[in-house]
C-alpha positions, -999 to +999 in steps of 0.1 A: -469+553-047-471+548-010-493+519+002-513+543+024-519+567-005-530+538-028-554+525-002-569+560+002-575+564-035-612+566-044-627+534-058-654+535-084-689+522-079-681+495-106-654+481-085-672+482-052-707+471-063-696+440-080-675+410-070-657+412-103-620+406-102-594+427-119-588+399-145-625+395-152-628+433-158-596+432-180-611+405-203-644+424-205-626+456-214-604+438-240-635+424-257-654+457-256-633+476-281-629+505-256-592+500-252-566+504-280-538+485-263-529+467-231-513+498-216-546+517-221-565+488-206-543+489-175-548+526-171-585+522-174-585+495-147-566+518-124-591+546-130-619+523-122-604+513-089-589+479-099-553+470-095-537+472-129-505+457-116-522+423-117-520+425-155-486+409-160-471+379-177-465+373-214-494+348-219-520+370-202-508+401-221-509+381-254-545+370-247-556+405-240-538+419-271-555+393-292-589+402-278-583+439-283-572+433-319-603+411-326-626+437-310-610+465-331-616+445-363-652+439-352-659+475-345-639+492-372-648+468-399 
């Protein structure tokens, strides 16, 4: 996607009304049980106006996977 097009993309109220970083939002989503995997979490971040490209690196992805797994156990029994 061209940079200009990316900058013109609508940003949600959640991203603009808070000072929450992409990583903070990612950890909240991972703990919430609303995302089934890291790929879904990244798509959700993008939809909310955050930069999902910041979710990279094996350690970060492992942390998020573990939180998603823990949340799914908590909410699914």
